[in-house]
C-alpha positions, 0 to 999 in steps of 0.5 A: 499499499502506498504510504500516502494513502495507507492510513486513510484507507485502512483506518488502522493506526499502527506502529508502521503508520507512525514510522512512515509518518516519521519519514515523511516529516523527516523528509519534509525537514529536508526538503523545506516543504511538503515532499509531494514531488519526492514521495510521487517519484518514490511511488512511480519508481522514477529513480533518476533524479538527484536528491540534491534537486529536491533539498532545501534551496536555502541550505548549502550543499552538504559537504564531507561529514554533513554529506555522509550523515545526510545520506544516512538519514536519507537511507532511514527516511526511505526505509521508514516510508517503504511502500511495504509496511512490513519493510520498514523499521520499528521506531525503536530501531530508527535512532539505533540504525544511524547511531553506530554510523554516526559515531564512527564518522564523529570518532573519525572527524578531525577539528579541521574537517568539522571547521571547513566542511 
């Protein structure tokens, strides 16, 4: 079932609906508006567009560690809004899925990288 219509059609509030809602809100933060264009591309499986085209234009394009962290977050978002609710993580797993990778990225960061990236 499509993430946009899942709750409206089923009228069942589940943890997986909450996870999908979390993913949509997180995506909205990244694009700076309701992410309808991104969601439509995902639903139609037209994956040719670059995600940078969708990012909030008020933000500078991410570089270095920030770009790596953004990719981790984007992967999590895409898992959260997966068409199949059974493929979505639980809310308990959402922070855990990024935390280990973020710690590694943070531990490998130098002061120079943090200042100049």
